[in-house]
Legacy VTK file of the C-alpha trace (Angstrom):
# vtk DataFile Version 3.0
C-alpha trace
ASCII
DATASET POLYDATA
POINTS 216 float
-21.682 10.860 11.718
-23.344 8.485 13.978
-25.012 6.676 10.968
-21.675 6.617 9.021
-20.117 4.933 12.196
-22.758 2.446 12.442
-22.267 1.721 8.822
-18.641 1.199 9.363
-19.184 -1.367 12.535
-21.668 -3.323 10.229
-19.339 -3.567 7.087
-16.000 -1.891 7.443
-14.710 -0.297 4.159
-11.251 1.263 3.266
-11.453 4.432 1.328
-9.306 4.665 -1.901
-8.472 7.990 -0.906
-8.455 9.227 2.661
-10.961 12.079 3.673
-9.889 15.437 5.147
-10.125 15.196 9.149
-12.076 18.553 9.974
-11.929 19.799 13.406
-15.742 19.389 13.784
-15.514 15.741 12.793
-12.604 15.287 15.117
-14.620 16.571 18.037
-17.751 14.606 17.184
-15.734 11.369 17.416
-14.055 12.251 20.570
-17.650 13.276 22.077
-19.378 9.764 20.730
-16.315 7.922 21.904
-16.769 9.310 25.528
-20.479 9.128 25.695
-20.198 5.417 24.829
-17.495 4.527 27.301
-19.179 6.279 30.198
-21.278 3.420 31.029
-18.372 1.052 31.132
-16.574 3.189 33.865
-19.791 3.474 35.812
-20.317 -0.169 35.628
-16.783 -0.820 36.758
-17.123 1.349 39.756
-20.564 -0.057 40.424
-18.994 -3.681 40.581
-16.240 -2.505 42.769
-13.698 -3.312 39.925
-12.087 0.036 40.351
-10.298 -1.262 43.621
-8.434 -3.733 41.663
-4.708 -3.168 41.520
-3.823 -1.164 38.145
-0.130 -1.026 37.300
-1.099 2.337 35.225
-2.753 4.218 37.808
0.059 3.313 40.398
2.701 4.746 37.905
0.432 7.729 37.313
0.333 8.651 41.004
4.155 8.111 41.500
5.338 9.554 38.119
2.466 11.673 36.588
4.727 13.705 34.174
6.320 10.741 32.682
2.887 8.728 32.328
1.231 11.880 30.779
4.139 11.893 28.123
3.880 8.195 27.808
0.021 8.173 27.422
0.005 11.161 24.857
2.871 10.375 22.858
4.504 6.905 23.497
1.455 4.786 23.456
-0.057 6.119 20.317
3.149 5.822 18.270
3.691 2.215 19.530
0.076 0.751 19.737
-1.430 2.410 16.552
1.353 0.684 14.244
0.930 -2.617 16.030
-2.955 -2.674 16.084
-3.979 -0.616 13.053
-1.359 -0.304 10.597
-2.175 -3.984 9.070
-5.885 -2.986 8.814
-4.707 -2.071 5.184
-4.001 -5.792 4.488
-0.671 -5.710 2.732
2.552 -7.906 3.745
4.478 -4.912 4.522
2.102 -3.351 7.013
1.598 -6.861 8.645
5.420 -7.478 8.991
5.602 -3.942 10.628
2.965 -4.688 13.120
4.611 -8.241 13.924
7.992 -6.670 14.324
6.852 -3.794 16.571
4.763 -6.152 18.844
7.864 -7.458 20.526
8.061 -4.399 22.297
4.691 -5.228 24.186
6.368 -8.380 25.702
6.102 -8.222 29.538
5.063 -10.476 32.473
1.635 -10.731 30.925
2.620 -12.279 27.702
-0.330 -14.377 26.788
-2.235 -11.687 24.671
1.164 -10.868 22.982
1.467 -14.702 21.953
-2.306 -14.478 20.656
-1.510 -11.390 18.540
1.642 -13.023 16.917
-0.501 -15.983 16.025
-3.195 -13.759 14.478
-0.525 -11.461 12.553
1.167 -14.572 11.151
-1.978 -16.196 10.010
-3.046 -12.796 8.428
0.462 -12.651 6.684
0.044 -16.276 5.358
-3.449 -15.337 4.223
-2.145 -12.301 2.404
0.810 -14.072 0.995
-1.397 -16.531 -0.630
-3.660 -13.680 -2.122
-6.531 -14.595 -0.065
-6.735 -11.847 2.815
-9.492 -12.442 5.165
-12.559 -10.083 5.337
-11.716 -6.622 6.411
-14.617 -6.833 9.083
-12.662 -9.894 10.460
-9.364 -7.897 10.762
-10.945 -4.874 12.183
-12.767 -6.566 14.973
-9.828 -8.913 15.547
-7.650 -6.070 15.922
-9.860 -4.269 18.410
-10.443 -7.532 20.447
-6.702 -7.938 20.962
-6.315 -4.108 21.562
-8.597 -4.704 24.541
-6.931 -7.950 25.643
-3.431 -6.445 25.726
-4.698 -3.817 28.422
-5.679 -6.840 30.741
-2.148 -6.595 31.826
-2.723 -3.245 33.627
-4.830 -5.176 36.400
-2.172 -6.866 38.307
-4.479 -8.306 40.988
-7.214 -9.619 38.722
-7.720 -13.607 39.064
-8.487 -14.603 35.481
-9.208 -17.981 36.003
-12.138 -17.416 38.436
-13.162 -13.974 37.252
-12.884 -14.517 33.423
-16.441 -13.475 33.037
-15.593 -9.952 33.959
-13.042 -9.610 31.219
-15.670 -7.968 28.726
-16.378 -5.273 31.153
-12.662 -4.600 31.872
-11.819 -4.143 28.207
-15.058 -3.083 26.824
-14.114 0.565 26.641
-10.747 -0.259 24.743
-12.585 -2.596 22.497
-14.839 0.369 21.256
-12.120 2.619 21.171
-10.138 0.405 19.147
-13.092 0.464 16.633
-13.419 4.129 16.450
-9.634 4.406 15.745
-9.961 1.628 13.087
-12.577 3.832 11.391
-10.210 6.891 11.547
-7.154 4.912 10.311
-9.231 3.549 7.208
-11.130 6.902 6.338
-8.346 9.525 7.423
-5.153 7.640 7.614
-2.660 6.308 10.302
-1.457 9.905 11.453
-4.919 10.694 12.623
-5.339 7.448 14.385
-2.304 8.163 16.243
-3.317 11.925 16.969
-6.877 10.789 18.138
-5.432 7.946 20.375
-2.984 10.656 22.075
-5.773 13.368 22.477
-8.059 10.625 23.938
-5.591 9.395 26.484
-4.656 13.111 27.263
-8.010 13.831 28.122
-8.589 10.604 30.183
-5.473 11.073 31.953
-5.959 14.896 32.675
-9.528 14.233 33.964
-8.615 11.564 36.467
-5.555 13.529 37.696
-7.801 16.358 38.370
-10.568 14.801 40.041
-9.369 11.350 40.949
-5.411 11.345 41.106
-5.338 8.551 38.714
-6.241 7.257 35.398
-6.444 4.280 33.028
-5.258 5.364 29.635
-5.414 2.982 26.599
LINES 1 217
216 0 1 2 3 4 5 6 7 8 9 10 11 12 13 14 15 16 17 18 19 20 21 22 23 24 25 26 27 28 29 30 31 32 33 34 35 36 37 38 39 40 41 42 43 44 45 46 47 48 49 50 51 52 53 54 55 56 57 58 59 60 61 62 63 64 65 66 67 68 69 70 71 72 73 74 75 76 77 78 79 80 81 82 83 84 85 86 87 88 89 90 91 92 93 94 95 96 97 98 99 100 101 102 103 104 105 106 107 108 109 110 111 112 113 114 115 116 117 118 119 120 121 122 123 124 125 126 127 128 129 130 131 132 133 134 135 136 137 138 139 140 141 142 143 144 145 146 147 148 149 150 151 152 153 154 155 156 157 158 159 160 161 162 163 164 165 166 167 168 169 170 171 172 173 174 175 176 177 178 179 180 181 182 183 184 185 186 187 188 189 190 191 192 193 194 195 196 197 198 199 200 201 202 203 204 205 206 207 208 209 210 211 212 213 214 215
């Protein structure tokens, strides 16, 4: 499994037919994901970045039931079509991603504009029968998936602390790559399910031990 993931990270490929997602494979992917993101969490605490105001954590404290529902169901249903549907590089899927991305508009709109530029560029390339390499699309999607979550940090000074951005979104970037692997090898439904289960574990753990969380 690890070798298969490494090979995908080096050269992403889309299978002609999706593989069966077994329970064992699903659990392996979850374990690998949490083992990789654990150092990011430790580094964030070591640098004191956990003290940054986090809109998601605040809402989780105030309305935990609503946020658990949003993290497990709403986030995967919205974010997966936006960030992973277009990995199968067709005009139809890019248009779906572009249309749904309007729902991401908020006060933190900069990453959404970058996402639009990226999707419009991708649409133009596909329309000219010259789609970009899959590796570029997979990594571009993962980067944008990470950047969109910067909006969670409401007190972060992007102008003076920009060098900390990779640390803040590193976990989401890696999760984005894992879900991209699932989307291209097992299908969109399993990508949504994995996203929801991942968020559920993350939120549940933080509610149990810390009283807050930072779902993706």
